[in-house]
DORONU-724861 format. One line per 4 residues: number of its first residue (from 1); for each residue x, y, z of N, C-alpha, C. Coordinates in nm, 4 decimals. Layout:
! DORONU-724861
NUM> X,Y,Z,X,Y,Z,X,Y,Z | ... $
***
This chain:
! DORONU-724861
1> 1.2046,-4.4975,0.3305,1.1877,-4.6183,0.4092,1.2384,-4.6009,0.5492 | 1.3548,-4.5306,0.5623,1.4123,-4.5063,0.6940,1.3168,-4.4249,0.7806 | 1.2566,-4.3209,0.7204,1.1653,-4.2370,0.7959,1.0418,-4.3154,0.8407 | 0.9944,-4.4055,0.7540,0.8800,-4.4868,0.7889,0.9119,-4.5803,0.9068 $
5> 1.0344,-4.6351,0.9055,1.0813,-4.7251,1.0111,1.0867,-4.6507,1.1474 | 1.1424,-4.5319,1.1430,1.1549,-4.4507,1.2646,1.0196,-4.4158,1.3196 | 0.9295,-4.3780,1.2298,0.7927,-4.3451,1.2718,0.7203,-4.4619,1.3349 | 0.7432,-4.5800,1.2748,0.6789,-4.7042,1.3288,0.7308,-4.7347,1.4655 $
9> 0.8618,-4.7159,1.4905,0.9204,-4.7431,1.6204,0.8637,-4.6432,1.7235 | 0.8570,-4.5176,1.6875,0.8048,-4.4147,1.7798,0.6605,-4.4406,1.8148 | 0.5824,-4.4813,1.7172,0.4420,-4.5137,1.7443,0.4293,-4.6335,1.8371 | 0.5166,-4.7315,1.8181,0.5146,-4.8504,1.9055,0.5482,-4.8151,2.0489 $
13> 0.6514,-4.7262,2.0638,0.6945,-4.6861,2.1973,0.5761,-4.6101,2.2669 | 0.5141,-4.5214,2.1920,0.4007,-4.4445,2.2469,0.2858,-4.5355,2.2844 | 0.2600,-4.6370,2.2046,0.1501,-4.7296,2.2325,0.1750,-4.8067,2.3613 | 0.3016,-4.8477,2.3832,0.3372,-4.9216,2.5045,0.3198,-4.8321,2.6227 $
17> 0.3706,-4.7028,2.6112,0.3598,-4.6107,2.7219,0.2157,-4.5835,2.7572 | 0.1321,-4.5714,2.6557,-0.0087,-4.5424,2.6787,-0.0805,-4.6566,2.7458 | -0.0376,-4.7805,2.7075,-0.1101,-4.8984,2.7578,-0.0621,-4.9394,2.8959 | 0.0513,-4.8866,2.9419,0.1039,-4.9277,3.0704,0.0094,-4.8934,3.1855 $
21> -0.0006,-4.9816,3.2820,-0.0812,-4.9522,3.3997,-0.0376,-4.8219,3.4660 | -0.1319,-4.7395,3.5025,-0.1044,-4.6080,3.5590,-0.1301,-4.6072,3.7097 | -0.0619,-4.5129,3.7780,-0.0680,-4.5104,3.9254,-0.1612,-4.4009,3.9754 | -0.2473,-4.4411,4.0702,-0.3274,-4.3433,4.1439,-0.2851,-4.3477,4.2909 $
25> -0.2360,-4.2368,4.3432,-0.1948,-4.2286,4.4792,-0.3190,-4.2132,4.5689 | -0.3389,-4.3077,4.6583,-0.4587,-4.3153,4.7426,-0.4482,-4.2158,4.8571 | -0.5371,-4.1133,4.8532,-0.5354,-4.0053,4.9507,-0.4089,-3.9216,4.9433 | -0.3522,-3.9166,4.8247,-0.2256,-3.8465,4.8042,-0.1087,-3.9389,4.8360 $
29> 0.0131,-3.8827,4.8316,0.1309,-3.9581,4.8729,0.1655,-3.9212,5.0146 | 0.1231,-4.0091,5.1049,0.1349,-3.9767,5.2520,0.2159,-4.0784,5.3320 | 0.2087,-4.2051,5.2896,0.2635,-4.3119,5.3737,0.4138,-4.2983,5.3914 | 0.4842,-4.2606,5.2847,0.6300,-4.2500,5.2929,0.6779,-4.1059,5.3001 $
33> 0.5859,-4.0152,5.3213,0.6244,-3.8736,5.3278,0.5879,-3.8066,5.4610 | 0.5170,-3.8817,5.5453,0.4725,-3.8321,5.6774,0.3696,-3.7175,5.6665 | 0.3123,-3.6986,5.5494,0.2066,-3.5995,5.5357,0.0745,-3.6633,5.5763 | -0.0167,-3.5865,5.6345,-0.1454,-3.6429,5.6671,-0.2217,-3.6871,5.5440 $
37> -0.2977,-3.7930,5.5554,-0.3824,-3.8393,5.4446,-0.4765,-3.7270,5.4037 | -0.4977,-3.7126,5.2750,-0.5919,-3.6142,5.2207,-0.5514,-3.4706,5.2458 | -0.4303,-3.4468,5.2905,-0.3857,-3.3120,5.3081,-0.3349,-3.2539,5.1759 | -0.3267,-3.1217,5.1696,-0.2703,-3.0575,5.0500,-0.1256,-3.0938,5.0348 $
41> -0.0550,-3.1169,5.1455,0.0820,-3.1593,5.1394,0.0942,-3.2958,5.0719 | 0.0036,-3.3874,5.1028,0.0039,-3.5216,5.0429,-0.0240,-3.5113,4.8912 | -0.1146,-3.4207,4.8552,-0.1419,-3.3964,4.7122,-0.0187,-3.3468,4.6419 | 0.0528,-3.2523,4.7018,0.1728,-3.1976,4.6391,0.2783,-3.3039,4.6205 $
45> 0.2931,-3.3930,4.7206,0.3875,-3.5032,4.7111,0.3497,-3.5951,4.5931 | 0.2203,-3.6242,4.5777,0.1765,-3.7082,4.4679,0.2098,-3.6449,4.3336 | 0.1880,-3.5142,4.3240,0.2185,-3.4404,4.2026,0.3673,-3.4469,4.1758 | 0.4501,-3.4320,4.2793,0.5961,-3.4365,4.2637,0.6406,-3.5743,4.2135 $
49> 0.5661,-3.6811,4.2508,0.5985,-3.8154,4.2040,0.5576,-3.8365,4.0585 | 0.4815,-3.7441,4.0046,0.4348,-3.7507,3.8661,0.3458,-3.8729,3.8404 | 0.2659,-3.9048,3.9384,0.1725,-4.0187,3.9217,0.0564,-3.9729,3.8319 | -0.0144,-4.0668,3.7745,-0.1229,-4.0367,3.6821,-0.2388,-3.9647,3.7538 $
53> -0.2692,-4.0118,3.8748,-0.3801,-3.9505,3.9473,-0.3582,-3.9523,4.0968 | -0.4280,-3.8627,4.1656,-0.4208,-3.8564,4.3121,-0.5643,-3.8522,4.3644 | -0.5945,-3.9531,4.4479,-0.7326,-3.9720,4.4987,-0.7525,-3.8909,4.6263 | -0.8718,-3.8353,4.6459,-0.9060,-3.7635,4.7682,-1.0541,-3.7795,4.7972 $
57> -1.0929,-3.7685,4.9228,-1.2282,-3.7951,4.9694,-1.2968,-3.6657,5.0079 | -1.4261,-3.6487,4.9652,-1.4943,-3.5247,4.9936,-1.6302,-3.5520,5.0557 | -1.6593,-3.4782,5.1621,-1.7873,-3.4852,5.2316,-1.8511,-3.3491,5.2394 | -1.9817,-3.3473,5.2620,-2.0580,-3.2187,5.2672,-2.0922,-3.1871,5.4118 $
61> -2.0612,-3.0662,5.4555,-2.0905,-3.0236,5.5883,-2.2345,-2.9767,5.6046 | -2.2723,-2.9474,5.7260,-2.4064,-2.8988,5.7569,-2.4404,-2.7729,5.6790 | -2.3379,-2.6831,5.6630,-2.3604,-2.5557,5.5960,-2.3154,-2.5591,5.4488 | -2.3162,-2.6800,5.3892,-2.2928,-2.6960,5.2457,-2.1529,-2.6626,5.1977 $
65> -2.0553,-2.6874,5.2829,-1.9156,-2.6741,5.2419,-1.8606,-2.8138,5.2107 | -1.7966,-2.8277,5.0984,-1.7329,-2.9538,5.0641,-1.5931,-2.9579,5.1233 | -1.5674,-3.0572,5.2088,-1.4393,-3.0663,5.2759,-1.3709,-3.1981,5.2382 | -1.2371,-3.1978,5.2455,-1.1578,-3.3127,5.2084,-1.1225,-3.3905,5.3357 $
69> -1.1861,-3.5062,5.3526,-1.1636,-3.5904,5.4695,-1.2218,-3.7277,5.4398 | -1.1581,-3.8328,5.4857,-1.2038,-3.9680,5.4497,-1.3249,-4.0143,5.5277 | -1.3209,-3.9990,5.6580,-1.4300,-4.0552,5.7425,-1.5504,-3.9612,5.7539 | -1.6572,-4.0128,5.8071,-1.7783,-3.9309,5.8256,-1.7605,-3.8319,5.9428 $
73> -1.6576,-3.8587,6.0234,-1.6247,-3.7632,6.1269,-1.4837,-3.7069,6.1059 | -1.4607,-3.5884,6.1569,-1.3253,-3.5295,6.1511,-1.2795,-3.5049,6.2920 | -1.1802,-3.5841,6.3326,-1.1282,-3.5784,6.4681,-1.2402,-3.5836,6.5703 | -1.3315,-3.6792,6.5462,-1.4392,-3.7066,6.6428,-1.5633,-3.6202,6.6268 $
77> -1.5618,-3.5285,6.5291,-1.6786,-3.4390,6.5063,-1.7495,-3.4851,6.3787 | -1.8772,-3.5085,6.3887,-1.9581,-3.5515,6.2745,-1.9638,-3.4401,6.1696 | -1.9245,-3.4719,6.0457,-1.9155,-3.3686,5.9402,-2.0541,-3.3273,5.8923 | -2.1399,-3.4241,5.8691,-2.2712,-3.3930,5.8088,-2.3574,-3.3028,5.8912 $
81> -2.3376,-3.2996,6.0216,-2.4211,-3.2231,6.1107,-2.3470,-3.1078,6.1790 | -2.2266,-3.0716,6.1225,-2.1478,-2.9665,6.1824,-2.1086,-2.8674,6.0729 | -2.1012,-2.7400,6.1092,-2.0617,-2.6374,6.0133,-1.9110,-2.6311,5.9978 | -1.8643,-2.5749,5.8847,-1.7208,-2.5766,5.8579,-1.6416,-2.4956,5.9544 $
85> -1.6972,-2.3836,6.0027,-1.6238,-2.3020,6.0977,-1.5828,-2.3785,6.2216 | -1.6734,-2.4660,6.2664,-1.6432,-2.5481,6.3846,-1.5433,-2.6541,6.3516 | -1.5596,-2.7213,6.2388,-1.4653,-2.8259,6.1983,-1.3225,-2.7720,6.1792 | -1.3126,-2.6547,6.1225,-1.1839,-2.6003,6.0854,-1.1024,-2.5514,6.2065 $
89> -1.1639,-2.5502,6.3227,-1.0877,-2.5109,6.4427,-0.9821,-2.6111,6.4805 | -1.0042,-2.7362,6.4361,-0.9023,-2.8411,6.4638,-0.8152,-2.8581,6.3428 | -0.6826,-2.8540,6.3654,-0.5880,-2.8613,6.2532,-0.5507,-3.0030,6.2215 | -0.4991,-3.0273,6.1019,-0.4385,-3.1533,6.0648,-0.3057,-3.1667,6.1422 $
93> -0.2466,-3.2858,6.1389,-0.1255,-3.3135,6.2134,-0.0091,-3.2238,6.1724 | -0.0097,-3.1779,6.0451,0.0994,-3.0946,5.9971,0.0706,-2.9445,6.0083 | -0.0400,-2.9116,6.0766,-0.0770,-2.7716,6.0974,-0.1690,-2.7115,5.9936 | -0.2004,-2.7932,5.8865,-0.2953,-2.7429,5.7872,-0.4352,-2.7327,5.8451 $
97> -0.5078,-2.6327,5.7942,-0.6496,-2.6269,5.8226,-0.7201,-2.7326,5.7395 | -0.8290,-2.7924,5.7903,-0.9033,-2.8883,5.7137,-0.9375,-2.8291,5.5777 | -0.8834,-2.8864,5.4686,-0.9006,-2.8230,5.3383,-1.0421,-2.8399,5.2837 | -1.0895,-2.7334,5.2190,-1.2134,-2.7462,5.1449,-1.1781,-2.8087,5.0095 $
101> -1.2770,-2.8607,4.9420,-1.2547,-2.9217,4.8093,-1.2050,-2.8145,4.7099 | -1.2580,-2.6928,4.7247,-1.2135,-2.5840,4.6384,-1.0682,-2.5498,4.6569 | -1.0246,-2.5448,4.7838,-0.8800,-2.5142,4.8107,-0.7934,-2.6288,4.7564 | -0.8379,-2.7504,4.7740,-0.7644,-2.8670,4.7293,-0.7507,-2.8674,4.5773 $
105> -0.8611,-2.8424,4.5104,-0.8596,-2.8402,4.3637,-0.7801,-2.7235,4.3074 | -0.7815,-2.6144,4.3791,-0.7038,-2.4992,4.3316,-0.5550,-2.5362,4.3197 | -0.5081,-2.6184,4.4076,-0.3702,-2.6666,4.3997,-0.3533,-2.7734,4.2900 | -0.4476,-2.8690,4.2909,-0.4354,-2.9802,4.1970,-0.4521,-2.9425,4.0535 $
109> -0.5367,-2.8438,4.0251,-0.5645,-2.8053,3.8872,-0.4633,-2.7080,3.8283 | -0.3657,-2.6696,3.9110,-0.2602,-2.5804,3.8584,-0.1673,-2.6527,3.7609 | -0.1567,-2.7828,3.7792,-0.0614,-2.8606,3.6947,-0.1403,-2.9462,3.5930 | -0.0684,-3.0028,3.4990,-0.1328,-3.0721,3.3879,-0.1178,-3.2250,3.3937 $
113> -0.0252,-3.2772,3.4720,0.0074,-3.4197,3.4633,-0.0873,-3.5078,3.5437 | -0.1076,-3.4726,3.6687,-0.1798,-3.5591,3.7643,-0.3285,-3.5301,3.7659 | -0.4074,-3.6315,3.7426,-0.5557,-3.6183,3.7431,-0.6062,-3.6112,3.8874 | -0.7208,-3.5499,3.9052,-0.7853,-3.5422,4.0362,-0.8896,-3.6528,4.0429 $
117> -0.8676,-3.7507,4.1328,-0.9603,-3.8634,4.1474,-1.0476,-3.8296,4.2684 | -1.1676,-3.7805,4.2394,-1.2524,-3.7087,4.3338,-1.3561,-3.8078,4.3885 | -1.3338,-3.8574,4.5116,-1.4323,-3.9485,4.5718,-1.5405,-3.8721,4.6493 | -1.6616,-3.8940,4.6129,-1.7791,-3.8376,4.6780,-1.8279,-3.9339,4.7864 $
121> -1.8167,-3.8947,4.9126,-1.8539,-3.9838,5.0229,-2.0069,-3.9805,5.0418 | -2.0654,-4.0980,5.0605,-2.2084,-4.1003,5.0930,-2.2349,-4.0215,5.2218 | -2.3410,-3.9417,5.2202,-2.3729,-3.8605,5.3376,-2.4564,-3.9411,5.4354 | -2.4255,-3.9345,5.5603,-2.4934,-4.0157,5.6647,-2.6380,-3.9737,5.6816 $
125> -2.6768,-3.8585,5.6287,-2.8124,-3.8096,5.6409,-2.9060,-3.8695,5.5353 | -2.8475,-3.9471,5.4411,-2.9308,-4.0196,5.3455,-2.9050,-3.9909,5.2009 | -2.9865,-4.0579,5.1170,-2.9724,-4.0562,4.9726,-2.9865,-3.9155,4.9144 | -3.0857,-3.8405,4.9563,-3.1083,-3.7070,4.9006,-2.9912,-3.6157,4.9259 $
129> -2.9370,-3.6201,5.0480,-2.8212,-3.5359,5.0807,-2.6957,-3.5817,5.0033 | -2.6828,-3.7105,4.9808,-2.5702,-3.7626,4.9042,-2.5764,-3.7146,4.7608 | -2.6935,-3.7184,4.7004,-2.7111,-3.6714,4.5621,-2.6878,-3.5212,4.5549 | -2.7316,-3.4502,4.6555,-2.7090,-3.3068,4.6623,-2.5597,-3.2791,4.6691 $
133> -2.4863,-3.3606,4.7466,-2.3419,-3.3449,4.7541,-2.2744,-3.3714,4.6199 | -2.3218,-3.4767,4.5498,-2.2684,-3.5076,4.4203,-2.2844,-3.3944,4.3210 | -2.3994,-3.3319,4.3247,-2.4249,-3.2218,4.2304,-2.3367,-3.1018,4.2634 | -2.3176,-3.0759,4.3900,-2.2320,-2.9645,4.4343,-2.0867,-2.9931,4.3897 $
137> -2.0453,-3.1189,4.4017,-1.9094,-3.1540,4.3614,-1.8911,-3.1323,4.2091 | -1.9881,-3.1752,4.1335,-1.9837,-3.1586,3.9902,-1.9774,-3.0101,3.9537 | -2.0661,-2.9317,4.0146,-2.0723,-2.7889,3.9832,-1.9441,-2.7158,4.0198 | -1.8813,-2.7577,4.1335,-1.7557,-2.6980,4.1726,-1.6478,-2.7233,4.0704 $
141> -1.6340,-2.8489,4.0289,-1.5290,-2.8817,3.9328,-1.5558,-2.8144,3.7987 | -1.6806,-2.8062,3.7581,-1.7153,-2.7400,3.6345,-1.6801,-2.5921,3.6437 | -1.7140,-2.5301,3.7549,-1.6858,-2.3863,3.7744,-1.5357,-2.3595,3.7666 | -1.4580,-2.4562,3.8171,-1.3118,-2.4408,3.8185,-1.2465,-2.4888,3.6877 $
145> -1.3312,-2.5264,3.5875,-1.2827,-2.5717,3.4594,-1.1902,-2.6930,3.4688 | -1.2310,-2.7867,3.5606,-1.1465,-2.9006,3.5851,-1.2068,-3.0366,3.5413 | -1.3176,-3.0359,3.4703,-1.3830,-3.1618,3.4369,-1.2967,-3.2554,3.3563 | -1.2141,-3.2029,3.2657,-1.1279,-3.2910,3.1856,-1.0151,-3.3487,3.2620 $
149> -0.9861,-3.2935,3.3791,-0.8759,-3.3430,3.4623,-0.9264,-3.4202,3.5815 | -1.0572,-3.4497,3.5865,-1.1165,-3.5096,3.7077,-1.1908,-3.6380,3.6725 | -1.1738,-3.7379,3.7617,-1.2527,-3.8614,3.7574,-1.3300,-3.8688,3.8875 | -1.4623,-3.8749,3.8818,-1.5404,-3.8890,4.0025,-1.5588,-4.0354,4.0379 $
153> -1.5465,-4.0696,4.1659,-1.5686,-4.2035,4.2114,-1.6541,-4.1964,4.3385 | -1.7328,-4.3066,4.3612,-1.8169,-4.3052,4.4814,-1.8663,-4.4485,4.5121 | -1.8972,-4.4706,4.6403,-1.9670,-4.5911,4.6817,-2.1148,-4.5790,4.6667 | -2.1615,-4.4584,4.6394,-2.3045,-4.4356,4.6200,-2.3397,-4.4527,4.4732 $
157> -2.4146,-4.5562,4.4412,-2.4544,-4.5765,4.3019,-2.5495,-4.4673,4.2574 | -2.6318,-4.4187,4.3487,-2.7223,-4.3101,4.3173,-2.6441,-4.1849,4.2780 | -2.5343,-4.1578,4.3494,-2.4535,-4.0415,4.3165,-2.3872,-4.0571,4.1787 | -2.3408,-4.1777,4.1501,-2.2778,-4.2056,4.0215,-2.3752,-4.1869,3.9064 $
161> -2.4956,-4.2393,3.9261,-2.5979,-4.2264,3.8213,-2.6393,-4.0826,3.8029 | -2.6430,-4.0079,3.9143,-2.6808,-3.8650,3.9043,-2.5761,-3.7876,3.8259 | -2.4507,-3.8198,3.8495,-2.3405,-3.7496,3.7762,-2.3558,-3.7756,3.6250 | -2.3835,-3.9005,3.5900,-2.4016,-3.9353,3.4487,-2.5215,-3.8639,3.3889 $
165> -2.6239,-3.8422,3.4715,-2.7419,-3.7685,3.4242,-2.7101,-3.6230,3.4008 | -2.6233,-3.5682,3.4893,-2.5859,-3.4296,3.4735,-2.5010,-3.4065,3.3528 | -2.4141,-3.5047,3.3223,-2.3182,-3.4864,3.2129,-2.2752,-3.6243,3.1597 | -2.3182,-3.6557,3.0420,-2.2891,-3.7877,2.9853,-2.1377,-3.8108,2.9623 $
169> -2.0633,-3.6985,2.9502,-1.9202,-3.7081,2.9203,-1.8344,-3.7179,3.0449 | -1.8910,-3.6905,3.1590,-1.8099,-3.6916,3.2825,-1.7617,-3.8294,3.3140 | -1.6384,-3.8405,3.3617,-1.5815,-3.9703,3.3969,-1.6266,-4.0103,3.5396 | -1.6865,-4.1270,3.5495,-1.7426,-4.1739,3.6779,-1.7081,-4.3203,3.6959 $
173> -1.6617,-4.3571,3.8158,-1.6319,-4.4974,3.8513,-1.7056,-4.5322,3.9818 | -1.7736,-4.6440,3.9802,-1.8439,-4.6937,4.0999,-1.7520,-4.7873,4.1792 | -1.7489,-4.7646,4.3109,-1.6565,-4.8374,4.3966,-1.7162,-4.9626,4.4612 | -1.8453,-4.9764,4.4571,-1.9076,-5.0871,4.5262,-1.8853,-5.2201,4.4589 $
177> -1.9158,-5.3301,4.5346,-1.8950,-5.4650,4.4841,-2.0237,-5.5367,4.4462 | -2.1353,-5.4670,4.4498,-2.2654,-5.5264,4.4217,-2.3039,-5.5168,4.2736 | -2.2189,-5.4610,4.1911,-2.2426,-5.4517,4.0473,-2.1310,-5.5222,3.9727 | -2.1646,-5.5893,3.8656,-2.0638,-5.6560,3.7783,-2.0266,-5.5553,3.6674 $
181> -1.9188,-5.5832,3.5936,-1.8872,-5.4975,3.4775,-2.0027,-5.4873,3.3800 | -2.0736,-5.5963,3.3602,-2.1846,-5.5993,3.2654,-2.3014,-5.5113,3.3187 | -2.3242,-5.5170,3.4498,-2.4302,-5.4287,3.5098,-2.3940,-5.2816,3.4839 | -2.2683,-5.2485,3.5084,-2.2252,-5.1072,3.4919,-2.2350,-5.0691,3.3462 $
185> -2.1886,-5.1537,3.2570,-2.1944,-5.1224,3.1153,-2.3404,-5.0980,3.0678 | -2.4284,-5.1836,3.1139,-2.5706,-5.1707,3.0749,-2.6330,-5.0396,3.1286 | -2.5765,-4.9877,3.2364,-2.6263,-4.8623,3.2922,-2.5531,-4.7391,3.2374 | -2.4686,-4.7627,3.1371,-2.4031,-4.6507,3.0668,-2.2651,-4.6135,3.1168 $
189> -2.2063,-4.6979,3.2013,-2.0709,-4.6687,3.2482,-1.9637,-4.7282,3.1587 | -1.8585,-4.6551,3.1377,-1.7470,-4.7045,3.0551,-1.6213,-4.7298,3.1368 | -1.6353,-4.7183,3.2723,-1.5247,-4.7397,3.3643,-1.5725,-4.8114,3.4875 | -1.4780,-4.8712,3.5587,-1.5111,-4.9441,3.6814,-1.3931,-4.9299,3.7775 $
193> -1.4216,-4.9466,3.9090,-1.3193,-4.9289,4.0123,-1.3538,-5.0168,4.1318 | -1.3034,-5.1381,4.1314,-1.3353,-5.2366,4.2330,-1.2195,-5.2599,4.3287 | -1.2509,-5.3052,4.4480,-1.1465,-5.3537,4.5438,-1.0739,-5.4746,4.4821 | -0.9474,-5.4862,4.5133,-0.8668,-5.5935,4.4554,-0.9261,-5.7322,4.4868 $
197> -0.9881,-5.7452,4.6046,-1.0443,-5.8789,4.6404,-1.1591,-5.9187,4.5485 | -1.2320,-5.8207,4.4965,-1.3435,-5.8481,4.4033,-1.2910,-5.9154,4.2789 | -1.1822,-5.8635,4.2255,-1.1220,-5.9216,4.1046,-1.0639,-6.0596,4.1354 | -1.0053,-6.0767,4.2524,-0.9484,-6.2069,4.2892,-1.0572,-6.3144,4.2946 $
201> -1.1756,-6.2756,4.3418,-1.2882,-6.3715,4.3508,-1.3574,-6.3902,4.2170 | -1.3469,-6.2908,4.1305,-1.4165,-6.2927,3.9999,-1.3238,-6.2592,3.8870 | -1.2241,-6.3443,3.8612,-1.1230,-6.3139,3.7569,-1.1816,-6.2921,3.6181 | -1.3003,-6.3441,3.5939,-1.3606,-6.3246,3.4632,-1.4019,-6.1776,3.4430 $
205> -1.4035,-6.0985,3.5491,-1.4361,-5.9568,3.5350,-1.3396,-5.8840,3.4420 | -1.2114,-5.9277,3.4452,-1.1130,-5.8678,3.3549,-1.1600,-5.8774,3.2078 | -1.1947,-5.9956,3.1679,-1.2386,-6.0194,3.0291,-1.3719,-5.9539,3.0032 | -1.4633,-5.9576,3.0962,-1.5944,-5.8935,3.0804,-1.5750,-5.7443,3.0502 $
209> -1.4863,-5.6813,3.1239,-1.4642,-5.5383,3.1066,-1.3921,-5.5107,2.9744 | -1.2909,-5.5896,2.9463,-1.2143,-5.5622,2.8240,-1.2951,-5.5829,2.6957 | -1.3865,-5.6833,2.6995,-1.4716,-5.7046,2.5822,-1.5624,-5.5855,2.5561 | -1.5878,-5.5084,2.6589,-1.6762,-5.3917,2.6448,-1.5958,-5.2617,2.6456 $
213> -1.4641,-5.2767,2.6366,-1.3715,-5.1643,2.6266,-1.3872,-5.0700,2.7476 | -1.4065,-5.1305,2.8644,-1.4216,-5.0519,2.9859,-1.2859,-5.0315,3.0539 | -1.2619,-4.9111,3.1062,-1.1408,-4.8838,3.1834,-1.1536,-4.9546,3.3188 | -1.0416,-5.0091,3.3647,-1.0400,-5.0832,3.4907,-0.9448,-5.0153,3.5896 $
217> -1.0010,-4.9770,3.7056,-0.9216,-4.9269,3.8163,-0.9393,-5.0291,3.9306 | -0.8371,-5.0509,4.0121,-0.8452,-5.1460,4.1238,-0.7859,-5.0809,4.2452 | -0.8528,-5.0979,4.3616,-0.8077,-5.0368,4.4862,-0.8067,-5.1407,4.5946 | -0.7445,-5.1164,4.7097,-0.6242,-5.0380,4.7304,-0.5119,-5.1446,4.7358 $
221> -0.4221,-5.1399,4.6407,-0.3252,-5.2469,4.6199,-0.1912,-5.2025,4.6731 | -0.1445,-5.2685,4.7829,-0.0244,-5.2242,4.8521,0.0905,-5.3252,4.8517 | 0.0596,-5.4505,4.8211,0.1657,-5.5553,4.8218,0.2202,-5.5767,4.6827 | 0.3503,-5.6044,4.6767,0.4155,-5.6199,4.5456,0.3526,-5.7314,4.4644 $
225> 0.3235,-5.8458,4.5295,0.2703,-5.9587,4.4542,0.1337,-5.9256,4.3925 | 0.0553,-5.8450,4.4663,-0.0737,-5.8048,4.4112,-0.0580,-5.7051,4.2989 | 0.0370,-5.6157,4.3139,0.0635,-5.5180,4.2079,0.1001,-5.5903,4.0785 | 0.1860,-5.6885,4.0915,0.2297,-5.7629,3.9716,0.1148,-5.8440,3.9103 $
229> 0.0274,-5.8914,3.9953,-0.0889,-5.9672,3.9445,-0.1765,-5.8777,3.8577 | -0.2030,-5.7551,3.9044,-0.2928,-5.6655,3.8292,-0.2215,-5.6040,3.7076 | -0.0934,-5.5864,3.7193,-0.0167,-5.5418,3.5999,-0.0225,-5.6486,3.4923 | -0.0053,-5.7769,3.5339,-0.0108,-5.8871,3.4386,-0.1479,-5.8964,3.3730 $
233> -0.2524,-5.8573,3.4472,-0.3871,-5.8616,3.3910,-0.4227,-5.7338,3.3171 | -0.3233,-5.6466,3.3048,-0.3355,-5.5273,3.2186,-0.4513,-5.4359,3.2595 | -0.4631,-5.4117,3.3898,-0.5586,-5.3136,3.4338,-0.5085,-5.1742,3.3966 | -0.5989,-5.0797,3.3826,-0.5578,-4.9472,3.3387,-0.4972,-4.8649,3.4537 $
237> -0.5505,-4.8821,3.5718,-0.5054,-4.8047,3.6884,-0.4999,-4.8890,3.8151 | -0.3999,-4.8607,3.8971,-0.3890,-4.9229,4.0281,-0.3856,-4.8101,4.1305 | -0.4795,-4.8135,4.2244,-0.4818,-4.7172,4.3362,-0.4091,-4.7809,4.4525 | -0.3122,-4.7046,4.5075,-0.2262,-4.7602,4.6096,-0.1796,-4.6599,4.7130 $
241> -0.1528,-4.7106,4.8334,-0.0868,-4.6265,4.9384,0.0640,-4.6270,4.9209 | 0.1130,-4.7060,4.8238,0.2559,-4.7244,4.8019,0.2946,-4.6860,4.6571 | 0.2683,-4.5573,4.6186,0.2991,-4.5195,4.4794,0.4443,-4.5327,4.4428 | 0.5307,-4.5127,4.5430,0.6749,-4.5248,4.5113,0.7144,-4.6680,4.4770 $
245> 0.6592,-4.7658,4.5485,0.6864,-4.9049,4.5207,0.6309,-4.9422,4.3819 | 0.5133,-4.9005,4.3504,0.4546,-4.9328,4.2223,0.5323,-4.8708,4.1097 | 0.5841,-4.7480,4.1294,0.6655,-4.6904,4.0276,0.7903,-4.7739,3.9968 | 0.8553,-4.8252,4.1024,0.9743,-4.9088,4.0863,0.9416,-5.0328,4.0072 $
249> 0.8278,-5.0952,4.0390,0.7902,-5.2204,3.9720,0.7600,-5.1909,3.8225 | 0.6910,-5.0853,3.7931,0.6552,-5.0501,3.6578,0.7790,-5.0138,3.5775 | 0.8830,-4.9634,3.6426,1.0047,-4.9202,3.5729,1.0941,-5.0363,3.5397 | 1.0694,-5.1547,3.5971,1.1557,-5.2716,3.5730,1.1411,-5.3272,3.4338 $
***
């Protein structure tokens, strides 16, 4: 009887730990570390914090190199129409060379705790180039044996659908606000990733997703009151520029 009681308690503790809202560091842990956003240094800081996931943004250059950068331009140079050799001449604020997705993943996939939240940026040259970028992203992660440690996200619904077509098991979350949880579910998605304001305007989305056993990620949540709101609504993941703050709240 004593062994059964101990086992029951351990299972309960594990269930609570598993169900707790998890942290995704937005563009790595940069805000409180002075590391540039999307830098390898920011990724390492996120890993050191032991967060569940670290998000990063990837764009495709003119010569088909996948680079880690948030905007369509890098220090005033358009990424889609420029080759990597030109882009890499300008350094990040901490002296790093503009990282390629392969270099970034090489660091991120060394460890087992923190997932790689891989955002595929829509390409300014259009839908076909965006889908091409999505396929290159998938093939890169597959080549590096990182699919089980990666969640793909994108504002391009076409890219998301293409990834699901390539691999039904791959984890994909759509970032746009023009689809409801039911829309996503009907298109074969088991996860969602909306801006916090979308949930505030549509609180029934929580129930819609949970009834369909969909994972819920919410971005980008930086205020304590908002963090507590989404924790209370039992979302699976919160993407934030303030991972340290969210850790303190979750530890209370």
